[in-house]
C-alpha positions in Angstrom: 10.5 -2.5 -24.0 14.0 -3.2 -23.0 14.8 -5.8 -20.3 17.5 -5.6 -17.6 18.5 -8.7 -15.7 19.8 -7.9 -12.1 21.8 -10.1 -9.7 20.1 -11.6 -6.6 21.5 -8.8 -4.3 19.9 -6.0 -6.3 16.7 -8.0 -6.8 16.5 -8.5 -3.0 17.0 -4.8 -2.4 14.3 -3.9 -5.0 12.0 -6.5 -3.5 12.1 -4.5 -0.2 10.9 -1.4 -1.9 7.4 -0.2 -0.8 6.9 2.2 -3.7 8.5 4.0 -6.6 12.3 4.0 -6.1 15.0 6.0 -7.9 17.9 4.0 -9.1 21.2 5.9 -9.0 24.7 5.0 -10.1 27.6 5.4 -7.6 27.9 9.1 -8.6 24.3 9.8 -7.7 23.1 10.2 -11.3 19.5 9.0 -11.6 19.4 6.0 -14.0 15.8 5.4 -13.8 12.8 4.7 -11.6 11.8 1.3 -10.3 8.1 0.6 -9.6 7.2 -2.6 -7.8 4.8 -5.0 -9.4 1.3 -4.3 -8.0 0.7 -8.0 -7.6 3.7 -8.2 -5.2 2.6 -5.1 -3.4 -1.0 -6.4 -2.9 0.4 -9.7 -1.7 2.5 -7.9 0.9 -0.5 -5.8 2.0 -2.6 -8.9 2.4 0.1 -10.7 4.4 0.4 -7.6 6.7 -3.4 -7.6 7.1 -3.6 -11.3 7.9 -1.0 -10.8 10.6 -2.4 -7.5 12.1 -6.1 -7.5 11.6 -8.4 -9.2 14.0 -11.9 -9.4 12.6 -13.4 -10.6 15.9 -12.0 -7.6 17.7 -13.2 -5.3 15.1 -16.7 -6.7 15.4 -16.6 -6.4 19.1 -15.6 -2.7 18.9 -18.6 -2.0 16.5 -21.0 -3.8 18.9 -19.5 -2.1 22.0 -20.0 1.3 20.3 -23.7 0.4 19.6 -23.5 1.7 16.1 -24.6 0.1 12.9 -22.2 2.2 10.8 -23.2 4.5 7.8 -24.0 3.9 4.2 -21.5 4.5 1.4 -23.4 7.7 0.3 -23.3 9.0 3.9 -19.6 8.3 4.0 -19.0 10.1 0.7 -21.0 13.1 1.7 -19.1 13.3 4.9 -15.8 13.1 3.1 -16.8 15.9 0.7 -17.8 18.0 3.6 -14.3 17.9 5.0 -13.2 20.0 1.9 -10.4 17.8 0.6 -9.6 17.2 -3.0 -12.5 16.1 -5.2 
């Protein structure tokens, strides 16, 4: 595999990418596709979840609704009943 070293500005811009990103030259010609490292993406998702997810609030909502939830097989059966892709 070839390796291309980019300057800090380009590295910073690529680091902001949330998914597959086309890389184009100034004339608009596609040079290739950049795909962020999954480990970096997972880390960003975990950081987002830590900042935005309140486990105590989620537990309170479940208790207030008076439901115990459903089993995984029940969830899968429901999803299949919606008729989406298998």
